[in-house]
LUMVEXLO-224705 format. One record per atom (N, C-alpha, C): x, y, z. Coordinates in pm, whole numbers, padded with zeros to 5 digits, always signed. Example, Ala and Ser with C-alpha at 12.3 -4.5 7.8 and 13.67 -1.06 7.14 Angstrom:
BEGIN
+01319-00569+00780;+01230-00450+00780;+01320-00330+00780;+01285-00225+00708;+01367-00106+00714;+01290+00003+00787;
This chain:
BEGIN
-00113-00796+03386;-00142-00776+03245;-00138-00912+03174;-00237-00939+03092;-00244-01067+03021;-00142-01070+02906;-00115-01189+02857;-00023-01205+02745;-00073-01127+02624;-00201-01134+02597;-00260-01061+02484;-00238-00911+02499;-00257-00859+02619;-00237-00716+02642;-00090-00677+02622;+00001-00762+02669;+00144-00735+02652;+00181-00733+02504;+00132-00831+02430;+00161-00840+02287;+00106-00718+02214;-00017-00682+02244;-00078-00565+02178;-00005-00436+02214;+00048-00426+02336;+00124-00307+02375;+00250-00292+02290;+00316-00403+02262;+00436-00399+02177;+00397-00361+02035;+00290-00418+01984;+00244-00384+01849;+00216-00234+01839;+00155-00178+01940;+00126-00034+01940;+00254+00049+01941;+00362-00004+01998;+00490+00068+01998;+00557+00064+01862;+00547-00049+01790;+00614-00059+01660;+00529-00004+01545;+00399+00001+01566;+00307+00045+01460;+00342+00182+01401;+00373+00285+01481;+00401+00417+01421;+00515+00415+01319;+00619+00337+01344;+00730+00329+01249;+00683+00269+01117;+00599+00168+01124;+00546+00106+01002;+00451+00201+00929;+00370+00273+01005;+00276+00366+00945;+00346+00482+00876;+00461+00522+00929;+00537+00630+00863;+00579+00590+00722;+00595+00462+00700;+00633+00412+00568;+00513+00365+00486;+00393+00394+00534;+00272+00360+00460;+00218+00222+00487;+00267+00156+00591;+00222+00021+00622;+00151+00013+00756;+00121-00108+00796;+00058-00132+00926;+00078-00279+00960;+00040-00313+01083;+00055-00450+01132;-00062-00481+01224;-00105-00606+01222;-00211-00650+01314;-00176-00788+01367;-00218-00814+01489;-00202-00946+01547;-00317-01033+01498;-00285-01147+01442;-00385-01241+01393;-00417-01344+01500;-00313-01392+01568;-00333-01494+01670;-00210-01500+01760;-00230-01553+01878;-00120-01580+01970;-00128-01729+02003;-00027-01803+01962;-00021-01946+01988;+00050-01965+02121;-00027-01964+02228;+00031-01964+02362;+00112-02090+02390;+00069-02204+02339;+00143-02329+02361;+00284-02322+02301;+00292-02262+02181;+00419-02253+02109;+00495-02124+02139;+00430-02031+02209;+00491-01900+02242;+00520-01820+02115;+00426-01825+02019;+00443-01761+01889;+00329-01662+01865;+00363-01548+01809;+00264-01448+01769;+00256-01448+01617;+00135-01457+01564;+00112-01449+01420;+00062-01310+01387;+00125-01247+01289;+00088-01111+01251;+00063-01103+01101;-00002-00995+01062;-00026-00968+00920;+00015-00823+00894;+00094-00804+00790;+00128-00670+00745;+00025-00624+00644;+00002-00494+00638;-00089-00439+00537;-00030-00310+00482;-00099-00253+00384;-00050-00131+00321;+00082-00158+00250;+00172-00063+00256;+00301-00075+00188;+00382-00194+00239;+00362-00232+00364;+00436-00345+00422;+00386-00480+00370;+00262-00485+00324;+00202-00610+00283;+00276-00679+00170;+00323-00605+00074;+00392-00664-00040;+00540-00628-00047;+00591-00566+00057;+00730-00521+00059;+00826-00640+00059;+00927-00638-00027;+01024-00747-00028;+01111-00751+00098;+01111-00646+00174;+01191-00640+00297;+01109-00676+00421;+00987-00722+00403;+00901-00744+00519;+00953-00852+00615;+01023-00952+00563;+01079-01054+00653;+01188-00995+00741;+01266-00905+00687;+01368-00836+00766;+01301-00748+00871;+01197-00678+00833;+01121-00596+00928;+01060-00684+01036;+01005-00797+00995;+00942-00888+01090;+01042-00938+01193;+01153-00992+01148;+01249-01055+01239;+01339-00952+01309;+01385-00852+01235;+01481-00758+01290;+01421-00644+01370;+01294-00621+01353;+01230-00509+01421;+01116-00556+01511;+01015-00617+01452;+00896-00656+01528;+00929-00768+01627;+00990-00876+01580;+01021-00988+01668;+01119-00947+01778;+01218-00869+01743;+01316-00826+01841;+01248-00746+01953;+01161-00653+01917;+01090-00575+02017;+00999-00664+02102;+00934-00759+02038;+00841-00848+02108;+00915-00934+02211;+01024-00996+02170;+01099-01086+02259;+01161-01008+02375;+01207-00886+02349;+01264-00805+02456;+01160-00767+02561;+01041-00732+02516;+00939-00682+02608;+00844-00788+02661;+00832-00898+02589;+00744-01007+02632;+00827-01137+02623;+00911-01162+02724;+01005-01274+02715;+00940-01411+02700;+00814-01424+02735;+00747-01553+02718;+00718-01583+02570;+00728-01484+02484;+00712-01503+02339;+00850-01533+02280;+00857-01638+02198;+00985-01677+02140;+00999-01645+01992;+00885-01620+01925;+00890-01596+01781;+00768-01518+01734;+00790-01438+01629;+00680-01370+01559;+00686-01418+01416;+00571-01464+01364;+00564-01516+01227;+00453-01446+01150;+00467-01448+01018;+00359-01400+00932;+00247-01503+00930;+00125-01456+00941;+00009-01545+00930;-00010-01583+00784;-00057-01702+00759;-00083-01748+00622;-00204-01681+00565;
């Protein structure tokens, strides 16, 4: 399985929890050299003041556990 496939599999696992709250998430890019995934929140998550907590405490944690070659998940600019 490619790195992109692994990353997308994790996103599909966390997506339902975000969608239950009216939000969503998409992968914008994977910086393979830096081992970083860039994501964008949308819907209710897009402007949520807690999105950084969701990003680091939920999305990044799941990503690092399941795809150990990834070291960080960041919001895309």
